[in-house]
N, C-alpha and C positions, 0 to 999 in steps of 0.2 A: 836509734840513730835516724830512723825514718821520720820519727816524730820531730826531731830537733831540726832536720832539714825542712819539714813542712812548716814548722814555727818560723823559721828564718824566712822562708818564702812569704809566709803570710805577713810578717812584719815588714818586709820589703815591699809588699804590694798595698800596704794601707794607704799611702798617697793616691794611688790609682783608684781603690775602693772609694775613698773620699770623693774624688772627682766624679766618679760615676754616680754616686749617691747624690752628690749635689746637682748634677744634670738632670736626674730623675726628679728630685724634690722640686726644683725651680719650675720644670715644665708641668708638673702635676698641680702646684700651687697656682700658676697662672690660669690653668684650665678650671680649677675650682673657683677662682675669682670670677670668672665669666659665669659659672653656674649660679653664683650669688646673685650676680646682676640679673640673671634670667628669673630666678626665683622671686627677686624682689619687684620687677618691673614687667615681666612678660608672663609668668605662669598664670593660668586662669582656672577657675573652678577648683580652688583650694580648700573650700569649707568642707569640714568632715561630714560624712554621711552616717546618721544615726542608724543603729541597728538594735532591734528589728526595725525594718523599714517602716517609714511612717506614711508612705504613699503606695499606690499601685505598683507592683514588682515591674510592669511593663514601662514605666516611666524612667526607670535607671538604665545605665549603661550595661552592655553585656557582660563586663567583669563583675559588676555588683550583682547581676542577675545570676551569673555562674556561682558566685560565692553564697548566695542565698539558696541556690539548689543544693550545693554540697553540704551546706549547714543543715539543710532539711533531709539529707540522706538520700538524694536522688540525683540523677544526671540530667533530667529534662528540667527546664525552666518552669517555674511555678506560675505559669501564665495560660490560661485556657484559650485555645485558638477558636476562631469562629467556625461553627460547624459548616458553614457554607464552603470553606476551603476544601474540605474532604469531598464535596459533591462536584468540584471541577474536574474536567477530563485531565487537565495539566495545571495544577496550582503554580507551577514554576514558570509558566508563561505569563509575563506581565499584562498582556492584553486580557487574558481570561480573569485574572483577579483584580481587574481595574475597579470593580464595584463592591469588592469584599473587603472588609477590614482585616489587616494582618500586620504583623510585626516586622518591620522593614529589617532586611539583612540578619535574619536569623534563619537557622536550619529548621525546616519543617519536615518531619518524618513520622509516619505512622500515628499521625493525629496528636503530635506533641512538638513543642518548640525546644530547640537546643541552641547553645551559643557555639559557633563555629570558630570563634576567637581563641587563640592559644591560651592554655590554662596556666602556663608558668607565672604570669604576673599575679594571678590569684593566689598561687602557692607560695610564692616568695615575698610578696608586698602585703596583699589585702588581708591574708590570713595572720600573718605575725602582727601587722598593725592592729587588727581587731583583738588579738590576745593581749596586746599591751595596753590599750586604750579603751576597748570596748565600743569603738567606733570604727567606721570604714573610712579610708582616706579619699580625700577629692582627688580627681584625676591629675590636676596640676601638681599635687604633692606626689603622686606616683611617677609622673614624668620627671620630677626633680630628683627623686631617689635614683632613677635609672641614669640621669644625666650625671650625678655624682659618680656612680660607678663607671661610666664612660671616661669622665674627666680623670679619673685615677688610672684606669687600666689601658686606655688608648696611648697616653704618653709612656706608660711603663712598658707597653708592647715595643714601641719603637726605641726606647732607650735600652731595653734588654736585648733586642736584636742587635743593635749597633754595637753594643759592648762585646757580644759574643761573635758576630760574624763580619763586622767593620769597625774594628778597634781604632783604625787610623784615622777615622773621620773626627774633625775637631768637635769637642764637646758642645761648644755654643751652638754650632750647626745642628748637632743632634737634639738639643733642647728646642731648637726653633722648629725643627721637623716634627718633633713630638707634638708641639702646640699646633702646628699646621694640620697635622692628621685630624685632631679633634675637631677643628673648625671645618675643615674640608670634607669631612664625613657627613656634614649637614645635619647631624643629629639634633642640634638646637632648632634648626628651622622646622624639622619635623615635630619636635616637642610643642611647637606654637600652633600645630594644626587646629582648624576651626571646630571640627568635630573630634575632640580629643581621642576617643576610644579607637577611633580608626588608626590613629597615628601611634598609639601606645604600643601596638604590636611590633612595629618596626624599631622603635626606641628601645624596648625591652630586648629584642633579639640581637640588635646591634651591640648593646651594652654587654650581654652575654657572651657574644663572639669575642669582644675586645679581651674579656677575662680569658677565655679559652686560648686565644693567641698568646697572651702573656704567659699563661701557665705551661704552655707547649714549650715555649722558648726557655723559661726558668727551669722546666723539668730537664730539658737537654742539657742545660748548663750546670745543673747541680752535680756535684761531685760524689756525693754519698748516695748509694743506691736507694736507701729508705726514703730520702727526700724525693728522689726521682718518682718512686712509686706513689707517694702522697700527691705530688704536683700532677702527675699524669691522671691520677683518680679524679681530682678536683677539675682537670681539664675536661675529662669525660662528663662529669656533672653538668659543667656549664656548656658543653655542647648540647646536652640533652635539654637544658633549659631554653637554649636558643631555638632548637627544634621544636619546643612546645610553646614558643613565642610567635615565631613567623617562619614558616618553611623555607621560603627563597633565600633569606639571610645564612641559614644553616646549609643550603645547598652549595653556595659559593665556597664555604669553609669545606664542605665534604669533598670538592675537588682537590683541596690541599691535604686531605687527611691520608689519602694512599701514599703519596710520596713522603708525607710526614712519617708515617709508619716505618717506611723503608730507611730514610736517611737518618731518623731520630732514634729508632730503636733496632730494627732487624739489621740494618747494615752499619751500626755503630761499631767503631773499634773499641774492643774490649781485651783485657788481659785474661788469660786462662779460658776456662770453659764459657761459652757464650749462651748455651741453650736456655739455662735456667733464668738468667736475668731477663733474656728476651722474652720468654714466656711470662715472666712475672710483670714486666712493663706493659706487654700487650694486654694481659689481663686487667692491670691497673686502670688503663685508659678505656679498655673495651667493655668491661662489665658494667660500669654505669651507663654507657651509651646503649647497651643491650637492655638494660632494665628500664630505662627511659622508653626505648622503642617498644618493648613488650607492655609496658603501661599503657602507651598510646594505642596500642592494638587492642588491648583488653577494653579500653574506654571506648574505642570505635565499635567493638562488638556489643557493648552495652547499649549504645546510643542508635547505632545505624544498621545496615544490612550485614555488616561483617567486619573482621579485623582490618581489612585494607580499605575499608570505606571511610574516607576522612570527612565525608559530609559536604564536599564542595558542590556536589550536583543537587543538593537539597536546599541551597540558599534561596531565599526570597528576596531577589535583587532586581538589577535593571534588565537582566535577560535570563534565559533558561541556561544555567551553567553546564548542563549536560550536553549542549551543543558545542562547547568550546573544545578546541583541541589544539595542539602544537602543529603549526604549518611552516615548513621551511620557506615557502614562498612569502611569508610575512618577515623574513629576516631583514630585508631592506628597510621596511618600516620601523622595525624594532632599532636598527642602527641609527635611523634618523631621530626617532623620538627619544630615545635613551642615551644617545650620545651627542648628537650634532644640534638638536633643537636649542636655540638660545632664547633668553628671557626677552620679552617685549619692552619697548620703551613705555613710561608712565608719566603722567603729570605731577603725581604726588611723590614725595620723598619715600625711598631713595631713587626714585625716577626710573625704576624697572618694576616689571610685573611678570607674572606667568605667561606662558605662550598658550594662546588658545587657537591659533591658526592651524587647523589640521587638514589632511587630504580629505577630499570630498567623499571618497569611498575606498574601501579596502577589499570590496568583493565580498564581504560578509559583515555581520554586525561587529562593532569593536567599541568598547567603553572609552569615551573621550572626556578629558577634564583638564584642569590646569596642570601645566607640566613644564619641564626644560630638561635638556640633557646633561648627562654627567660632565660633559666637557666645559659646561658653563663654570665649572670650578678649574680654574687654570692648572692646578697641580696635577689633575688627572690626565691632562694632555701628555704627561710623561710616559703614559701607557703606550703611546704611538712609538716611543723609542724601545719598547720592550724587545723587538727583534735583535737589537744590538747586544742584548744580554743573552737572550735564548739561543741564538745561533753562533755566538762567540765562544770558542774553545779555551779562551783565556780566563773565562770565569769557570769556577768549579762547577761540577755537574749538578750538585744540589740546588745552587741558586738558579741555574737555568732551568731545571725542572719545576721548581716551585713557581717561578715567574710564569713559565708556560701554563701550568696548572690554574694559576690565578686568572691569567687572561682567558683561558677556556671557560672557567667558571662564570666570570663575569658576562662573556658572550651568551652562554647558554641561559643564564638567569635572565638577561635582557630579553631573549626570545620567549621563554616561558611566561615571564610577567607580561609581555605584551599580548601573547596569545591567550593566556588563561586569566589575565586580569584586565588589562588595557593601558590607558594612558593617564597618569597622574603623577605629580612630583614625588609623592611618598613611595612610590615603587622605584623611581630613580635611586632613592637612598638606599635601597637594597644593595646598590653596587658601590657606593661612594666610599664607604669605610675601607674595604679590601682595596679597591681602586687607589685610594690615597696611600695605604701602606706600601703598596707595591710601587707606586709612583716615586715614593721616597727611597725604596730600595734600588729601583732603577737609577735614580739620580746619584745615589751614593756610589753605585757600581761604575757608573760612567766617570764619576770623579776619581775613583780608585784607578781606573784604566789609565786616565790622563796622568795621574801621579806615578803609576808604574812605567809609563812611557817616557816621561821627562825627568823622573826623579833624581837620576844620576847626573843630568846635565843642567837642570835649572828646576828650582821650586815655584817658579813664577806661574807656569801654566796651571798647576795645581791649585795654587792660590787664587787665580783668576777664577777657576772653575768653581772653587768653593764659595767665592763672592758672589758669583752669578746665580748659584743655586740658592744662597741665602736671599738675595733680591727677589728671586722667583717665588720663594716661599712666602716673603713678606707680601708680595703682590697677590698670592694666591688667598692668604689669610684675609686681606682687605676685601677681595672679590667675594669670599665666602660670608664675610660680615654683611656685605651688601645684600646678598641673597637672603640671609637670615632676617634682614629688616623689611623684606618685601611686605607691602601692606595692602593686600588684596582682600577685599570684603567677601569675596567667594570662597577662599579657602584658608586664609590666614587671619587671625584676630587683629583688629585694629589696635593702634596704640592708645594708651591713656593719655591725656592732655599733658601730664608732666613729662612723659617719655618724648611725646611729639616735640616738646620745646627744647629740650637739651640735646636730642640726638644729632641734629644737624650741626650743632657746635662742636660735637666730639668727633663725628665721622663726616668729614666735609666732602660728601658726594656731589657730583654736579649732573645736571640733566644730560642726557645723550644728545 
């Protein structure tokens, strides 16, 4: 009898399933079309890399160098450091090593070079690509692979969340929001970075986190326990991959993990005994994360001073990283640079550029480069309305806690990036995906509230709210596309002649 009732319900829900599937498919296809344009006109360094390497190992990017090291069965890069480095009192002081040849931005420890860039792209793209082709992919190809992942799972995250937690939102608006999150995450701008390997870490981590978010929502929505176990286990794997790509991106997601474990697993309403499925689901998501973390600790112990030494202090870069620390007094600077700083006017299309005007002094050394704040993407301004969700008892506790956790994660990561990294727009992109997702959630929540208040009296206020949100999303996508097209010789690759000719005709931006 139960099966018959279930079948009847399934048959009656088919039209809704089709609408939800159409919403997801349309949004994913639109994002994939953009990736196709990126791959055709904007991807750089797409030529395959022959392996064994034909030139000196030091001439390749750190991911190729790391692949080469692993292929040779070693953790350190197959590059011999200049013996003069070991004779310096402090080789991590840029002033002391100014007259010594060294490998820029690699970790130098115990007389050997190491790559301190996350290993996940090597494991997930470089190695499989080599096994299939006998060559290594160019960085532009790797960027495109991760953009494809993001173009699929960023929209799926939004559509899956709306289906489960905001079913009353019009589906065209959901599709528009899904496409908006992809563009407003700025992942495509980061994929255009002039020195691609620096930007690959953020692109990979953001792509993996988008898969993690989707799998969490899909796992919670799955009716059969076995599907929940599988989806949660995969979610744990992708969180681990994000952690092994770029830590700050995973840190924001980690702020959402604790409320997620409670609301999605521990506090979930279940029939009958609760303990066994709770333990099984916690194990499903937790074991992969623990294994990834344990693997990271082992790798650290092999390379550096111990399991908890991630190599940050051993980088040969613009400053001695061991002197960097998180300072709460830097929070106002972090808020300005990561949220409020706007792009500068430019004479070339699209007539905006990165912001280079910085404070004269922060009271200590601070890395400064091209940047702009998250609020340059209009959609993320919705975060300012988060108190209307967080402190309103008219929304369910789950939504309020998740929103508060997302805001806390964004603020903490902004401060951490500023203090431990500095100022550059690829650090801002650590924040924009989560900021865009929760901006959409906040907007949908406010629309639901208007609908609840006026639903019995009139549908006009809700309709007006939905139209206003749709227009705001369109405006945000347009602004994000303009940011994507920034043509700054210092940090973003310039256009080809073909692209420079047709872009102004398609996107009719005007000078400020």
